[in-house]
C-alpha positions in Angstrom: 0.0 0.0 0.0 1.1 3.6 -0.7 0.7 4.6 2.9 3.4 2.0 4.0 6.4 4.2 3.6 9.1 2.0 4.9 10.4 1.2 1.4 12.5 3.8 -0.2 10.7 3.5 -3.5 7.3 4.1 -1.8 8.6 7.2 0.0 9.9 8.4 -3.4 6.5 7.8 -5.0 4.8 10.0 -2.4 7.4 12.7 -3.0 6.8 12.4 -6.7 3.0 12.8 -6.2 3.4 16.0 -4.2 5.9 17.3 -6.7 3.5 16.6 -9.5 0.8 18.6 -7.6 3.3 21.5 -7.2 4.1 21.4 -10.9 0.4 21.5 -11.8 -0.1 24.5 -9.5 3.0 26.3 -10.5 3.4 25.3 -14.1 0.9 28.0 -15.3 2.7 30.6 -13.3 6.1 29.7 -14.8 5.0 29.1 -18.4 2.4 31.8 -18.8 3.4 34.3 -16.2 0.0 34.3 -14.4 -0.3 36.9 -11.7 0.2 40.6 -11.1 3.9 41.2 -10.8 4.9 38.0 -12.6 3.8 38.6 -16.1 6.0 37.1 -18.7 6.6 33.4 -18.2 8.8 30.9 -20.0 6.6 30.9 -23.1 6.7 34.6 -23.3 10.5 34.4 -23.3 10.5 32.0 -26.2 8.0 34.1 -28.2 10.0 37.3 -27.8 13.3 35.7 -28.7 14.9 34.8 -32.0 15.0 31.2 -33.0 18.8 31.1 -32.5 18.8 32.4 -29.0 19.3 29.7 -26.3 17.2 29.4 -23.3 20.2 30.2 -21.0 20.8 33.4 -22.9 17.2 34.4 -22.5 17.2 34.0 -18.8 20.7 35.5 -18.4 19.5 38.6 -20.0 16.3 38.6 -18.0 18.1 38.2 -14.7 20.7 41.0 -15.7 17.8 43.3 -16.5 16.0 42.5 -13.3 19.2 43.0 -11.2 19.7 46.4 -12.9 16.2 47.3 -12.0 16.7 46.6 -8.3 20.0 48.6 -8.3 18.2 51.6 -9.8 15.1 51.2 -7.6 16.2 49.4 -4.5 13.0 50.3 -2.5 10.6 49.2 -5.3 8.9 45.9 -4.2 7.8 45.0 -7.7 11.4 45.0 -8.9 12.4 42.5 -6.2 9.4 40.4 -7.0 10.4 40.3 -10.7 14.0 39.4 -9.7 12.7 36.6 -7.5 10.6 35.2 -10.5 13.4 35.3 -13.1 16.0 33.8 -10.7 13.6 31.0 -10.0 13.0 30.5 -13.7 16.7 30.4 -14.4 17.1 27.8 -11.7 14.7 25.5 -13.5 16.1 25.9 -16.9 18.8 24.0 -18.7 20.8 21.8 -16.4 19.4 23.5 -13.3 16.7 20.8 -13.0 17.1 17.0 -13.4 13.8 15.9 -14.9 14.8 12.2 -14.4 15.2 12.6 -10.7 12.5 15.3 -10.4 14.8 17.5 -8.4 16.9 20.6 -8.8 20.6 20.1 -9.4 23.3 21.7 -7.4 23.5 24.4 -10.0 19.8 24.9 -9.8 19.9 25.1 -6.0 22.5 27.9 -6.3 20.1 29.8 -8.4 17.3 29.1 -6.0 19.5 30.6 -3.2 19.7 33.8 -5.2 15.9 33.7 -5.7 15.6 33.3 -1.9 17.7 36.4 -1.3 15.5 38.5 -3.6 12.4 37.0 -2.0 13.5 37.9 1.5 14.2 41.4 0.4 10.9 41.6 -1.3 9.0 40.6 1.9 10.6 43.5 3.7 9.2 46.0 1.2 5.6 44.9 0.9 2.7 44.1 3.3 0.8 42.3 0.5 3.2 39.9 -1.3 2.2 38.6 -4.7 0.7 35.1 -4.3 2.0 34.0 -7.6 5.5 34.7 -6.6 4.9 33.0 -3.3 3.7 29.9 -5.3 7.1 29.7 -7.0 8.9 30.0 -3.7 6.8 27.2 -2.2 8.4 25.0 -4.9 11.8 26.6 -4.3 11.7 25.7 -0.7 10.4 22.2 -1.2 12.5 19.1 -0.6 13.4 18.9 -4.3 14.8 22.4 -4.0 16.3 24.2 -1.0 14.6 21.9 1.5 13.5 24.7 3.8 10.0 23.6 4.9 9.6 26.5 7.4 10.0 29.1 4.6 7.7 27.0 2.4 5.0 27.2 5.0 5.3 30.9 5.2 5.0 31.2 1.4 2.0 28.9 1.4 0.3 31.1 4.1 0.9 34.1 1.9 -1.0 32.3 -0.9 -3.9 31.5 1.5 -4.0 35.1 2.6 -4.3 36.4 -1.0 -6.5 33.8 -2.5 -10.0 32.3 -1.9 -9.2 29.5 0.6 -9.9 26.0 -0.7 -9.4 22.5 0.5 -6.5 21.7 -1.8 -4.6 24.9 -0.7 -5.0 23.8 3.0 -3.9 20.3 2.1 -0.7 21.7 0.8 -0.3 23.9 3.8 -0.8 20.8 6.1 1.7 18.8 4.1 4.3 21.5 4.3 3.7 22.1 8.0 4.1 18.4 8.8 7.4 18.5 6.9 8.5 21.5 8.9 7.6 19.7 12.2 4.9 22.2 12.8 2.3 19.6 13.9 -0.3 21.8 15.5 -0.4 24.1 12.4 -0.6 21.0 10.2 -3.5 19.6 12.2 -5.4 22.9 12.1 -4.8 23.1 8.3 -6.0 19.5 8.0 -9.3 20.3 9.7 -9.8 23.4 7.6 -9.1 21.4 4.4 -11.7 18.9 5.3 -14.2 21.6 6.3 -13.8 23.3 2.9 -14.2 20.1 1.0 -17.6 18.7 -0.2 -18.6 15.6 1.9 -18.4 13.3 -1.2 -14.7 14.1 -1.6 -13.6 14.2 2.1 -12.3 10.6 2.2 -9.9 11.4 -0.6 -8.8 14.5 1.2 -8.2 12.5 4.4 -6.2 10.0 2.4 -4.0 12.8 1.0 -3.5 14.2 4.5 -2.6 10.8 5.9 -0.1 10.3 3.1 1.4 13.8 4.0 1.7 12.8 7.7 3.4 9.5 7.0 5.8 11.0 4.4 6.8 13.7 6.9 7.2 11.2 9.7 9.4 9.0 7.5 11.5 11.9 6.4 11.9 13.2 9.9 13.1 9.7 11.0 10.1 8.9 13.2 8.1 5.7 13.3 6.3 5.6 9.9 3.3 4.0 11.6 2.8 6.8 14.0 0.6 9.8 13.3 1.7 13.3 14.3 -0.9 15.0 16.5 -3.6 13.5 18.6 -5.7 11.8 15.9 -5.1 9.0 13.4 -7.2 10.7 10.7 -8.8 14.1 10.7 -12.4 14.2 11.9 -15.1 15.2 9.6 
């Protein structure tokens, strides 16, 4: 069964499932540039470039332009948001991401660290962070990236503050909070996820949350049969 995470292959399968969900949520952001300060995604880059221009050249120029913008306007939040976005995109381009292993390479993680620096600066300059940039940083801070679940939780909370709350968004918050060892926050998010989910779909949500608990328990080195918190499955 998938919930039995004692085998390395099964743990990897659960990680792949959550990565797939993250890609589905963030793919539109990266490819199409959905969101206020993040217009201009990967597809826009290809459309605006000549056929002979390489992807690396495209992002190198975009990063250089974004870095120039923050030098000229260091107190402008939108400039730092754009720098965060293009650094993230550069991290996932070329040999920055290993599609076979479904993880960022060392080179990609170096770029993600640069994106993190821009993100941290951006957060000091705005009281209303762009949720689409936050979506990118949830992926950057995931275990296939910088593996900083605490910061992933913060980014996911920004998304929830800026969007209409839904069950899936709270499922993702719960999964990230379990990974960060923030059990109480994870349990509260689990209950919220179930409350926002139609009754006919709640068993599926409970199964996803249980998978998240067990995956986090295994990665933290705890007994994979134990459930964080006080309940085995969230109550309806």
